[in-house]
Backbone as ProteinMPNN parsed JSONL, in Angstrom:
{"seq_chain_A": "MAEQIRTFIAIELDDAHHRALADLQARFKRELAAAKTAGSPTARYVRWVAPENIHLTLKFLGDVESGRLPDLQGAVTDACAGIAPFTLTIGGAGAFPDTRRPNVLWVGVGGDLERAAMLAQKIDEACAALGFAREERAFSPHLTLGRVKRDAKPNDRSFIGEMLVHAKIGALGELRAERLSLMKSDLKPGGSVYTRLAAVELMEE", "coords_chain_A": {"N_chain_A": [[86.657, 84.004, 29.414], [84.986, 86.953, 28.855], [86.435, 90.289, 30.397], [84.816, 92.211, 32.726], [84.261, 95.748, 33.113], [83.248, 97.835, 35.631], [81.646, 100.349, 34.422], [81.045, 104.462, 33.755], [79.66, 107.588, 32.232], [80.961, 111.219, 32.244], [81.159, 113.872, 33.508], [84.347, 115.641, 34.647], [85.857, 116.947, 37.192], [87.829, 119.58, 38.175], [90.932, 120.705, 39.736], [90.537, 122.419, 41.638], [87.627, 122.71, 41.713], [87.173, 120.074, 43.039], [88.696, 121.26, 45.5], [87.164, 123.065, 46.49], [85.004, 121.479, 47.322], [85.537, 119.6, 49.103], [86.303, 121.129, 51.295], [83.722, 122.203, 51.791], [82.911, 119.76, 52.809], [84.301, 119.046, 54.8], [83.457, 121.266, 56.778], [80.267, 120.457, 56.907], [81.556, 118.12, 58.265], [82.51, 118.943, 60.671], [79.94, 120.462, 62.026], [78.839, 117.955, 61.92], [80.549, 116.526, 63.713], [80.164, 118.444, 66.238], [77.77, 117.836, 66.581], [77.719, 115.45, 67.842], [79.227, 115.542, 70.359], [77.5, 116.833, 71.636], [75.528, 114.561, 72.567], [74.686, 113.426, 70.397], [74.849, 110.577, 68.136], [75.268, 111.308, 65.028], [77.767, 111.597, 63.997], [78.533, 109.272, 62.703], [77.248, 108.358, 60.985], [77.332, 109.258, 58.169], [78.412, 108.115, 55.056], [81.231, 109.835, 53.487], [82.236, 110.906, 50.101], [84.974, 110.664, 48.462], [86.925, 113.987, 47.685], [88.332, 114.023, 45.561], [86.714, 112.237, 44.021], [84.769, 112.906, 43.562], [82.267, 113.698, 40.065], [80.03, 114.885, 37.457], [77.901, 112.449, 36.947], [76.802, 111.346, 33.749], [76.011, 108.885, 32.753], [75.514, 105.967, 34.159], [76.647, 102.769, 33.292], [77.172, 100.33, 34.448], [78.396, 97.061, 34.827], [80.611, 96.223, 32.079], [81.235, 94.028, 29.151], [85.129, 94.356, 28.46], [85.23, 94.34, 25.795], [83.494, 95.534, 24.554], [83.638, 98.294, 24.435], [85.099, 99.502, 22.429], [83.018, 100.306, 21.163], [81.446, 100.84, 22.818], [82.262, 103.946, 23.131], [82.657, 104.576, 20.79], [80.029, 105.369, 20.146], [79.445, 107.509, 22.13], [81.074, 109.195, 21.28], [79.403, 110.294, 18.626], [77.302, 111.01, 19.772], [77.672, 113.205, 21.191], [78.478, 115.012, 18.996], [78.511, 117.797, 16.939], [77.375, 119.293, 19.543], [78.627, 121.739, 21.165], [81.266, 123.126, 23.981], [79.488, 124.42, 26.67], [78.902, 125.905, 29.949], [78.525, 124.779, 33.158], [77.182, 125.742, 37.137], [77.892, 125.583, 40.117], [76.542, 124.839, 43.119], [75.022, 125.479, 46.455], [73.137, 123.317, 48.723], [71.623, 119.933, 49.049], [68.992, 117.098, 49.198], [68.962, 113.323, 48.122], [66.083, 111.424, 48.851], [64.662, 113.848, 49.9], [65.294, 116.144, 52.082], [63.958, 115.474, 54.544], [64.025, 112.614, 54.857], [67.218, 112.079, 54.268], [69.176, 110.405, 52.276], [71.347, 110.654, 50.251], [73.776, 113.021, 50.041], [73.718, 115.869, 48.235], [75.617, 118.408, 45.976], [74.209, 121.342, 43.952], [73.626, 121.522, 40.714], [73.714, 124.312, 38.241], [72.91, 126.281, 35.74], [73.516, 126.006, 32.447], [71.811, 123.96, 31.465], [69.726, 122.889, 30.168], [71.42, 122.115, 27.894], [72.86, 120.485, 29.086], [70.883, 118.319, 29.983], [70.103, 117.778, 27.203], [72.462, 116.362, 26.286], [72.605, 114.53, 28.21], [70.746, 112.998, 27.327], [71.216, 112.543, 24.715], [72.958, 110.742, 25.006], [72.253, 108.378, 26.415], [70.433, 107.846, 24.653], [71.892, 106.737, 22.409], [73.598, 104.665, 23.767], [71.177, 103.307, 24.423], [70.736, 102.268, 21.913], [73.313, 100.285, 21.485], [72.024, 98.428, 23.118], [72.269, 99.072, 25.947], [70.633, 99.687, 29.196], [68.155, 101.981, 29.187], [67.808, 104.787, 31.124], [65.922, 105.597, 33.986], [64.557, 107.821, 35.171], [64.348, 110.83, 35.373], [66.538, 113.492, 34.283], [69.065, 114.335, 36.308], [71.155, 116.439, 37.277], [73.467, 116.751, 39.667], [75.876, 116.967, 42.266], [77.504, 114.439, 44.447], [78.103, 114.227, 47.426], [77.847, 113.304, 50.052], [76.965, 109.76, 51.589], [73.587, 108.647, 53.778], [74.523, 106.097, 56.105], [72.721, 102.822, 56.165], [71.683, 102.473, 58.68], [71.335, 104.928, 59.955], [69.55, 106.407, 62.54], [65.937, 107.834, 62.159], [65.793, 109.873, 63.913], [68.786, 110.919, 63.359], [68.974, 111.352, 60.752], [67.347, 113.596, 60.179], [68.285, 115.358, 61.744], [70.404, 115.716, 59.676], [69.533, 116.645, 57.625], [68.005, 119.23, 58.129], [70.541, 120.488, 58.497], [71.569, 120.281, 56.247], [69.493, 122.307, 54.936], [69.841, 124.705, 56.352], [72.639, 125.685, 55.822], [73.097, 126.899, 53.304], [74.604, 126.742, 51.631], [76.607, 129.046, 49.174], [77.614, 130.296, 46.02], [80.174, 127.72, 44.485], [81.401, 128.235, 42.373], [82.512, 127.978, 38.713], [81.614, 125.548, 36.482], [82.814, 124.422, 33.398], [81.999, 122.515, 30.351], [83.306, 120.333, 28.633], [84.261, 118.191, 27.332], [83.783, 114.89, 27.407], [84.203, 112.358, 29.97], [84.742, 108.944, 29.574], [84.429, 106.407, 32.079], [86.522, 104.373, 34.38], [85.502, 101.886, 37.293], [86.925, 100.839, 40.038], [86.138, 98.992, 42.527], [87.107, 99.471, 45.999], [88.761, 98.013, 49.002], [88.753, 100.767, 50.683], [87.461, 102.219, 49.262], [85.922, 103.401, 45.761], [88.015, 103.604, 43.204], [88.613, 105.549, 40.679], [88.999, 105.766, 37.238], [90.304, 107.056, 33.925], [89.066, 105.97, 30.334], [88.342, 106.789, 28.543], [88.594, 110.088, 26.908], [85.993, 112.163, 25.121], [85.546, 114.588, 22.678], [83.69, 118.056, 22.897], [82.189, 119.664, 20.546], [81.093, 122.39, 18.182], [79.681, 121.167, 15.008]], "CA_chain_A": [[86.011, 84.921, 29.886], [85.685, 88.564, 28.661], [87.076, 90.959, 31.603], [83.86, 93.217, 33.192], [84.913, 96.623, 33.459], [82.102, 99.089, 36.236], [81.577, 101.458, 33.532], [80.193, 105.394, 33.731], [79.871, 108.446, 31.582], [80.908, 111.877, 33.14], [82.115, 115.268, 33.31], [85.134, 115.762, 35.234], [85.915, 118.496, 37.837], [89.16, 119.924, 38.261], [91.113, 120.381, 41.382], [89.793, 123.646, 42.025], [86.481, 122.21, 42.185], [87.648, 119.182, 44.291], [89.283, 121.537, 46.78], [86.554, 123.422, 47.254], [83.595, 120.778, 47.427], [86.871, 118.778, 49.795], [86.291, 122.114, 52.069], [82.352, 121.399, 51.942], [82.659, 118.61, 53.441], [85.014, 119.534, 56.181], [81.693, 121.666, 56.813], [80.045, 119.283, 57.372], [81.777, 117.076, 59.368], [82.888, 120.194, 61.891], [79.077, 120.622, 62.608], [78.261, 117.18, 62.625], [81.199, 116.18, 65.202], [79.257, 119.846, 67.134], [76.332, 117.156, 67.731], [78.113, 114.16, 68.897], [79.824, 115.715, 71.667], [76.441, 117.125, 71.876], [75.179, 113.555, 72.679], [74.079, 112.634, 69.325], [75.662, 109.809, 67.611], [75.37, 111.723, 63.872], [79.037, 112.222, 62.513], [79.235, 108.591, 62.028], [76.075, 107.892, 59.666], [77.646, 109.703, 56.649], [80.155, 107.872, 54.356], [81.662, 110.374, 52.327], [82.381, 110.533, 48.903], [86.315, 111.267, 48.555], [86.445, 114.941, 47.025], [88.724, 113.77, 44.004], [86.269, 111.026, 43.512], [83.191, 113.57, 42.535], [81.768, 114.318, 38.961], [78.985, 115.063, 37.34], [77.535, 111.547, 36.34], [75.499, 112.053, 33.116], [75.203, 107.422, 32.729], [76.352, 104.3, 34.733], [76.387, 101.254, 32.638], [77.58, 99.111, 35.228], [79.496, 95.906, 34.57], [80.308, 96.202, 30.542], [82.733, 93.815, 28.738], [85.933, 94.933, 27.788], [85.8, 94.025, 23.988], [82.524, 96.845, 23.936], [84.164, 99.259, 25.023], [85.261, 100.802, 21.568], [81.801, 100.63, 20.512], [80.419, 102.724, 23.215], [82.802, 105.658, 23.001], [82.035, 105.151, 19.299], [78.599, 106.268, 20.554], [79.69, 108.329, 23.147], [81.564, 110.228, 19.92], [78.316, 110.316, 17.832], [76.177, 111.258, 20.813], [78.491, 114.354, 21.281], [78.44, 115.735, 17.848], [77.706, 119.176, 17.009], [77.416, 119.945, 20.624], [79.513, 122.962, 21.91], [81.091, 123.054, 25.175], [79.222, 124.863, 27.707], [79.152, 126.248, 30.864], [77.535, 124.845, 34.117], [77.543, 126.264, 37.914], [78.014, 124.732, 41.339], [76.318, 125.693, 44.556], [73.77, 124.961, 46.828], [73.316, 121.591, 49.054], [70.131, 119.025, 49.097], [69.832, 115.576, 49.805], [67.298, 113.018, 47.785], [65.025, 111.489, 48.202], [64.649, 114.739, 50.494], [65.736, 116.811, 53.325], [63.166, 115.294, 55.78], [64.832, 111.771, 55.194], [68.194, 112.084, 53.463], [69.927, 109.113, 51.738], [72.422, 110.89, 49.33], [73.338, 114.404, 50.414], [74.591, 116.493, 47.212], [76.046, 120.295, 46.33], [73.392, 121.39, 43.63], [74.338, 121.957, 39.443], [72.887, 124.662, 37.6], [73.917, 127.013, 34.669], [73.083, 125.602, 30.83], [70.93, 122.918, 32.043], [69.048, 122.733, 29.111], [72.313, 121.691, 26.608], [73.337, 119.524, 29.485], [70.242, 117.006, 29.979], [69.87, 117.554, 26.003], [73.591, 115.482, 25.883], [72.429, 113.051, 28.939], [69.306, 112.077, 26.449], [71.681, 111.28, 24.142], [73.94, 109.83, 25.813], [71.119, 107.553, 27.117], [69.595, 107.11, 23.087], [73.055, 106.029, 21.946], [73.518, 103.707, 24.854], [70.297, 102.229, 24.011], [71.526, 101.515, 20.67], [73.962, 99.36, 22.229], [71.734, 96.91, 24.326], [72.378, 99.311, 27.51], [69.17, 99.413, 29.558], [67.106, 103.374, 29.005], [67.186, 105.371, 32.284], [64.213, 105.285, 34.14], [65.0, 108.612, 35.8], [64.671, 112.514, 34.628], [68.401, 113.502, 34.318], [68.948, 115.351, 37.7], [72.128, 116.542, 37.454], [74.162, 116.715, 40.817], [77.657, 116.349, 42.768], [77.266, 113.741, 45.312], [78.733, 114.709, 48.332], [78.3, 111.135, 50.914], [75.54, 108.937, 51.829], [73.993, 108.166, 54.798], [74.142, 105.1, 55.902], [71.128, 102.326, 56.483], [71.623, 102.22, 59.912], [71.242, 106.202, 60.701], [67.977, 106.381, 63.278], [65.22, 108.542, 61.878], [66.723, 111.55, 64.302], [69.708, 111.443, 63.232], [68.138, 111.891, 59.423], [66.521, 114.615, 60.739], [69.026, 116.691, 61.982], [71.645, 115.746, 58.955], [68.806, 117.244, 56.401], [68.146, 120.247, 59.023], [71.565, 120.698, 58.402], [71.616, 121.19, 54.492], [68.867, 122.994, 54.877], [70.397, 125.651, 56.662], [73.464, 125.773, 55.47], [73.195, 128.218, 53.006], [75.629, 127.269, 50.111], [76.554, 129.25, 47.779], [78.144, 129.813, 44.823], [81.094, 127.397, 44.646], [82.489, 128.222, 41.141], [81.657, 127.718, 37.379], [82.318, 124.112, 35.591], [83.318, 124.516, 32.067], [82.227, 121.649, 30.286], [84.811, 120.675, 27.311], [84.831, 116.808, 27.359], [83.533, 114.029, 28.602], [84.853, 110.95, 29.991], [84.202, 106.976, 29.593], [84.919, 106.138, 33.261], [86.219, 102.915, 35.295], [85.35, 102.003, 38.513], [87.405, 99.745, 41.0], [84.934, 99.044, 43.995], [88.165, 98.813, 46.817], [88.168, 98.181, 50.332], [88.984, 101.986, 51.327], [86.114, 103.434, 48.232], [85.956, 103.813, 44.656], [89.031, 104.17, 42.466], [87.96, 105.881, 38.911], [90.131, 105.926, 35.841], [89.767, 107.364, 33.104], [89.508, 105.229, 29.973], [89.034, 107.759, 27.453], [87.97, 111.436, 26.326], [85.104, 112.745, 23.694], [85.62, 116.17, 22.817], [82.697, 118.379, 22.88], [82.17, 120.808, 19.211], [80.133, 122.268, 16.834], [80.334, 120.455, 14.051]], "C_chain_A": [[85.743, 86.02, 30.186], [86.03, 89.334, 30.102], [85.492, 91.98, 31.83], [84.224, 94.293, 33.832], [83.309, 97.519, 34.104], [82.293, 100.507, 35.488], [80.588, 102.608, 33.798], [80.663, 106.308, 32.815], [79.776, 109.777, 32.098], [81.573, 113.113, 32.232], [83.075, 115.649, 34.205], [85.092, 117.035, 36.043], [87.318, 118.953, 37.726], [89.213, 120.463, 39.438], [90.751, 121.792, 41.99], [88.246, 122.9, 42.619], [86.719, 121.37, 43.364], [87.899, 120.177, 45.57], [88.11, 122.172, 47.607], [85.35, 122.72, 48.086], [84.444, 120.139, 49.045], [86.067, 119.978, 51.227], [84.994, 122.531, 52.496], [82.15, 120.673, 52.63], [83.656, 118.59, 54.916], [84.303, 120.683, 56.968], [81.565, 121.439, 58.031], [80.268, 118.357, 58.595], [82.188, 117.908, 60.877], [81.19, 120.026, 62.932], [78.659, 118.911, 62.944], [78.932, 116.549, 63.791], [80.942, 116.82, 66.666], [78.088, 118.401, 67.687], [76.651, 115.887, 68.158], [78.432, 114.432, 70.018], [78.396, 116.232, 72.321], [75.731, 116.052, 72.463], [74.4, 112.65, 71.658], [75.339, 111.659, 68.502], [75.445, 110.206, 65.649], [76.463, 111.216, 63.149], [79.02, 110.31, 61.912], [78.267, 107.819, 61.021], [76.144, 108.268, 58.643], [79.044, 109.151, 56.334], [80.162, 108.854, 53.482], [82.656, 110.464, 51.131], [84.022, 111.257, 49.014], [86.333, 112.322, 47.266], [86.745, 114.766, 45.551], [87.937, 112.995, 43.281], [84.837, 111.838, 42.748], [83.505, 114.154, 40.882], [80.44, 114.489, 39.189], [78.449, 113.512, 36.234], [76.338, 111.768, 35.138], [74.811, 109.988, 32.451], [75.911, 106.362, 33.316], [75.618, 103.308, 34.167], [76.147, 100.393, 33.339], [78.61, 98.508, 34.777], [79.402, 95.836, 32.977], [82.166, 95.075, 30.196], [83.583, 94.374, 27.618], [86.084, 94.957, 26.455], [84.542, 95.093, 23.208], [82.493, 98.028, 23.956], [84.769, 100.257, 23.835], [84.293, 101.121, 21.223], [81.694, 101.452, 21.365], [81.384, 103.981, 23.503], [82.852, 105.712, 21.276], [80.483, 105.9, 19.967], [79.026, 107.196, 21.627], [79.857, 109.341, 22.197], [80.312, 110.643, 19.131], [77.536, 110.916, 18.524], [76.366, 112.837, 21.294], [78.701, 115.408, 20.163], [77.68, 116.995, 17.378], [76.655, 120.043, 18.0], [78.52, 120.725, 21.249], [79.644, 122.721, 23.331], [79.895, 123.69, 25.906], [79.246, 125.175, 29.563], [78.197, 125.944, 32.132], [78.231, 125.712, 35.678], [77.306, 125.669, 38.964], [77.431, 125.263, 42.158], [74.529, 124.703, 45.117], [73.607, 123.476, 47.224], [71.211, 121.093, 49.215], [70.441, 117.314, 49.75], [68.472, 114.712, 48.577], [67.42, 111.957, 48.964], [64.424, 112.928, 48.641], [65.137, 115.398, 51.798], [65.221, 116.037, 54.307], [63.632, 113.716, 55.883], [65.824, 111.495, 53.939], [68.691, 111.36, 53.291], [71.145, 110.251, 50.908], [72.489, 112.359, 49.261], [74.573, 114.921, 48.88], [74.928, 118.324, 47.272], [75.223, 120.114, 44.327], [74.318, 122.013, 42.052], [73.318, 123.212, 38.665], [73.923, 125.253, 36.566], [72.611, 126.175, 33.39], [72.447, 124.236, 30.963], [70.086, 122.254, 30.875], [70.094, 122.033, 28.024], [72.628, 120.333, 27.875], [72.376, 118.092, 29.522], [69.772, 117.154, 28.359], [70.835, 116.348, 25.682], [73.207, 114.605, 26.977], [71.81, 112.266, 27.721], [70.317, 111.336, 25.324], [72.908, 110.103, 23.574], [73.327, 108.319, 25.965], [70.43, 106.574, 25.81], [70.983, 106.16, 22.81], [73.691, 104.769, 22.435], [73.024, 102.419, 24.447], [70.677, 101.122, 22.762], [72.222, 100.537, 20.216], [73.294, 98.228, 22.72], [71.223, 97.893, 25.504], [70.535, 99.441, 27.944], [69.203, 101.523, 29.776], [67.336, 104.044, 30.525], [65.975, 105.776, 32.559], [63.502, 106.805, 34.927], [64.807, 109.48, 34.951], [66.068, 112.218, 35.142], [68.432, 114.83, 35.387], [70.087, 115.917, 38.078], [72.983, 117.344, 38.872], [75.737, 116.363, 41.627], [77.11, 115.408, 43.917], [78.37, 114.471, 46.094], [79.456, 113.456, 49.658], [76.901, 111.11, 50.933], [75.141, 108.782, 52.981], [74.28, 106.749, 54.868], [72.752, 104.547, 56.758], [71.238, 102.119, 57.709], [70.85, 103.608, 60.481], [69.612, 105.63, 61.284], [67.746, 107.56, 62.474], [65.736, 110.195, 62.768], [68.003, 111.822, 63.67], [69.493, 111.602, 61.524], [67.799, 113.219, 59.976], [67.393, 115.483, 60.837], [70.261, 116.89, 60.943], [70.698, 116.555, 57.577], [68.37, 118.887, 56.519], [69.037, 121.085, 58.167], [71.78, 121.688, 57.371], [70.408, 122.183, 54.83], [69.411, 124.254, 55.118], [71.738, 126.065, 56.781], [73.72, 126.618, 54.601], [74.253, 128.029, 52.082], [75.615, 128.367, 49.209], [77.022, 129.305, 46.595], [79.988, 129.336, 45.037], [82.453, 127.097, 43.742], [81.712, 127.84, 39.551], [82.471, 126.28, 37.29], [81.964, 123.779, 34.06], [83.198, 123.062, 31.532], [83.131, 121.298, 28.573], [84.594, 118.955, 26.328], [83.951, 115.819, 28.355], [84.509, 112.593, 28.7], [84.174, 109.359, 30.503], [85.054, 106.708, 30.974], [85.397, 104.849, 33.541], [85.838, 103.008, 36.496], [85.637, 100.939, 39.108], [86.776, 99.795, 42.207], [86.809, 97.918, 44.572], [87.761, 98.92, 47.898], [88.142, 99.773, 50.846], [88.38, 102.89, 50.102], [86.636, 102.998, 46.875], [87.364, 103.892, 44.249], [88.398, 103.978, 40.864], [89.151, 106.275, 38.059], [89.296, 106.21, 35.054], [89.771, 106.59, 31.456], [89.37, 105.911, 28.157], [88.413, 108.925, 27.51], [87.063, 111.892, 25.387], [84.954, 114.522, 23.809], [84.397, 116.608, 22.494], [83.257, 119.446, 21.576], [81.522, 120.702, 18.642], [80.354, 122.005, 16.042], [80.71, 121.574, 12.959]], "O_chain_A": [[85.967, 86.467, 31.311], [85.739, 88.606, 31.051], [85.136, 92.494, 30.77], [84.544, 94.176, 35.015], [82.402, 97.812, 33.325], [82.921, 101.488, 35.884], [79.428, 102.282, 34.054], [81.823, 106.189, 32.42], [78.648, 109.998, 32.541], [82.103, 113.298, 31.136], [82.424, 116.347, 34.982], [84.445, 118.024, 35.699], [87.913, 118.35, 36.834], [88.259, 120.737, 40.167], [90.841, 121.844, 43.217], [87.961, 122.663, 43.793], [86.535, 121.778, 44.51], [87.324, 119.901, 46.623], [87.926, 122.04, 48.817], [84.842, 123.139, 49.126], [83.808, 120.302, 50.087], [85.307, 119.455, 52.042], [84.95, 123.21, 53.522], [81.104, 120.757, 53.273], [83.374, 117.965, 55.938], [84.88, 120.933, 58.026], [81.98, 121.677, 59.165], [79.533, 117.988, 59.511], [82.116, 117.383, 61.989], [81.137, 119.642, 64.1], [78.226, 118.601, 64.054], [78.285, 116.086, 64.731], [81.204, 116.334, 67.766], [77.746, 118.114, 68.835], [75.851, 115.246, 68.839], [78.027, 113.682, 70.906], [78.212, 116.015, 73.519], [74.933, 116.611, 73.216], [73.755, 111.619, 71.852], [76.503, 112.025, 68.338], [75.495, 109.194, 64.95], [76.405, 110.605, 62.081], [79.466, 110.068, 60.791], [78.581, 106.808, 60.393], [75.277, 107.912, 57.845], [80.161, 109.364, 56.805], [79.243, 108.919, 52.666], [83.821, 110.088, 51.265], [84.178, 112.314, 49.625], [85.973, 111.979, 46.139], [86.033, 115.077, 44.596], [88.149, 112.87, 42.075], [84.154, 111.497, 41.782], [84.493, 114.779, 40.497], [79.768, 114.402, 40.216], [78.6, 113.51, 35.013], [75.223, 112.223, 35.394], [73.713, 109.752, 31.947], [76.958, 105.952, 32.812], [74.445, 102.984, 34.352], [75.187, 99.636, 33.196], [79.621, 99.079, 34.368], [78.342, 95.464, 32.475], [83.333, 95.161, 30.578], [83.269, 94.725, 26.481], [87.023, 95.563, 25.939], [84.464, 95.414, 22.022], [81.583, 98.778, 23.603], [84.943, 101.46, 24.027], [84.243, 102.289, 20.837], [81.772, 102.657, 21.124], [80.984, 104.931, 24.176], [83.054, 106.742, 20.634], [80.282, 107.109, 20.08], [77.974, 107.834, 21.671], [79.064, 110.279, 22.123], [80.386, 111.868, 19.046], [76.79, 111.603, 17.826], [75.442, 113.551, 21.684], [79.063, 116.554, 20.431], [76.46, 117.15, 17.44], [75.76, 120.857, 17.77], [79.344, 120.085, 21.903], [78.715, 122.28, 24.008], [78.937, 123.109, 25.396], [79.77, 124.31, 30.265], [77.198, 126.647, 32.283], [79.353, 126.219, 35.657], [76.269, 125.011, 38.871], [77.664, 126.472, 42.166], [73.646, 123.97, 44.673], [73.823, 122.546, 46.446], [70.145, 121.684, 49.386], [71.335, 116.689, 50.321], [67.409, 115.243, 48.254], [68.359, 111.692, 49.715], [63.628, 113.368, 47.811], [65.34, 114.519, 52.635], [66.065, 115.787, 55.167], [63.67, 113.349, 57.057], [65.497, 110.914, 52.904], [69.158, 111.05, 54.388], [71.997, 110.449, 51.773], [71.638, 113.017, 48.662], [75.706, 114.524, 48.609], [74.654, 119.167, 48.126], [75.503, 119.18, 43.576], [75.33, 122.711, 42.106], [72.124, 122.934, 38.551], [75.122, 125.011, 36.429], [71.409, 125.922, 33.476], [72.947, 123.398, 30.212], [69.893, 121.038, 30.849], [69.517, 121.317, 27.205], [72.594, 119.185, 27.431], [72.839, 116.995, 29.21], [68.785, 116.434, 28.207], [70.411, 115.412, 25.003], [73.586, 113.485, 26.634], [72.227, 111.21, 27.246], [70.349, 110.139, 25.041], [73.361, 109.358, 22.704], [73.927, 107.293, 25.646], [70.078, 105.395, 25.769], [70.986, 104.949, 23.032], [74.226, 103.948, 21.69], [73.505, 101.309, 24.222], [70.827, 99.904, 22.663], [72.107, 99.951, 19.14], [73.854, 97.134, 22.772], [70.114, 97.744, 26.017], [69.549, 99.322, 27.216], [70.073, 102.167, 30.361], [66.632, 103.345, 31.255], [65.119, 106.198, 31.783], [62.309, 106.932, 35.202], [65.0, 109.208, 33.766], [66.584, 111.379, 35.88], [67.949, 115.955, 35.251], [70.222, 115.991, 39.299], [73.001, 118.574, 38.912], [76.482, 115.43, 41.326], [76.021, 115.806, 44.331], [79.29, 115.131, 45.612], [80.551, 113.017, 50.007], [76.013, 111.878, 50.563], [76.099, 108.704, 53.751], [74.309, 106.116, 53.812], [72.015, 105.155, 57.535], [70.575, 101.102, 57.912], [69.929, 103.515, 61.293], [68.821, 104.838, 60.771], [68.655, 108.279, 62.059], [65.946, 111.293, 62.253], [68.292, 112.998, 63.449], [70.398, 112.36, 61.174], [68.88, 113.802, 60.058], [67.381, 116.442, 60.065], [71.041, 117.834, 61.071], [71.327, 116.993, 56.614], [68.335, 119.673, 55.572], [68.707, 121.995, 57.407], [71.998, 122.898, 57.307], [70.973, 123.257, 55.039], [69.503, 125.002, 54.144], [72.07, 126.758, 57.742], [74.672, 127.336, 54.905], [74.86, 129.023, 51.683], [74.626, 128.591, 48.511], [76.877, 128.273, 45.94], [80.863, 130.072, 45.491], [83.525, 126.501, 43.85], [80.539, 127.494, 39.405], [83.543, 125.967, 37.809], [81.058, 123.053, 33.652], [84.009, 122.25, 31.978], [83.398, 122.096, 27.674], [84.737, 118.71, 25.13], [83.596, 115.921, 29.53], [85.22, 112.019, 27.875], [83.454, 108.935, 31.407], [86.281, 106.796, 30.938], [84.745, 103.972, 32.973], [85.764, 104.141, 36.974], [84.895, 99.969, 38.955], [86.956, 100.782, 42.92], [87.376, 96.886, 44.215], [86.768, 99.584, 48.199], [87.198, 99.921, 51.622], [88.717, 104.063, 49.944], [87.656, 102.314, 46.796], [88.053, 104.352, 45.16], [87.976, 103.039, 40.188], [90.067, 107.044, 38.35], [88.089, 105.968, 35.056], [90.968, 106.614, 31.17], [89.957, 105.66, 27.104], [87.47, 108.894, 28.301], [87.765, 112.083, 24.394], [84.484, 115.313, 24.627], [83.737, 115.823, 21.814], [84.386, 119.935, 21.543], [81.03, 119.641, 18.257], [81.466, 122.425, 15.723], [81.321, 121.26, 11.938]]}, "name": "protein", "num_of_chains": 1, "seq": "MAEQIRTFIAIELDDAHHRALADLQARFKRELAAAKTAGSPTARYVRWVAPENIHLTLKFLGDVESGRLPDLQGAVTDACAGIAPFTLTIGGAGAFPDTRRPNVLWVGVGGDLERAAMLAQKIDEACAALGFAREERAFSPHLTLGRVKRDAKPNDRSFIGEMLVHAKIGALGELRAERLSLMKSDLKPGGSVYTRLAAVELMEE"}
């Protein structure tokens, strides 16, 4: 039976971005810890993403047979043809589905979103040609900081959402998108471990 590899396509961040996001997580942790000492169990309801694992996902593919990876890399290479490197900005904070009922806590991505969306669409089309499911939702670029656990109470979710609304997160830096990475995700007891399988450079024709 062919090996199944949990796979996604992403733009990776550099060490400076990871440090900035780690600092932001530490700030939020302090605020939640303060809320806990005031009598709320809020702090334990957020599962934070390891800073070194934070990335900008362009497409999540799920389990892929190892033998299909060369074709997948070829499809991503074709999708990147003619797209020059571009610059994105990182800053601001929010939640999905919204800050009143937060499930996913994120930092926003701005800058050349038109090119980022075009790239995500081309990748989606190239993967669809190989038989992978198309994206059902519109591309919404973000960097996931953490996830609110399912057993969080409504008042805890409300507090977490209000914390994001009042955080006033400014610019955290620029992200120069020069390549895409085909990534492997291994689910471990201590959290996911990501490994780059291949990188595809962006360049104008």
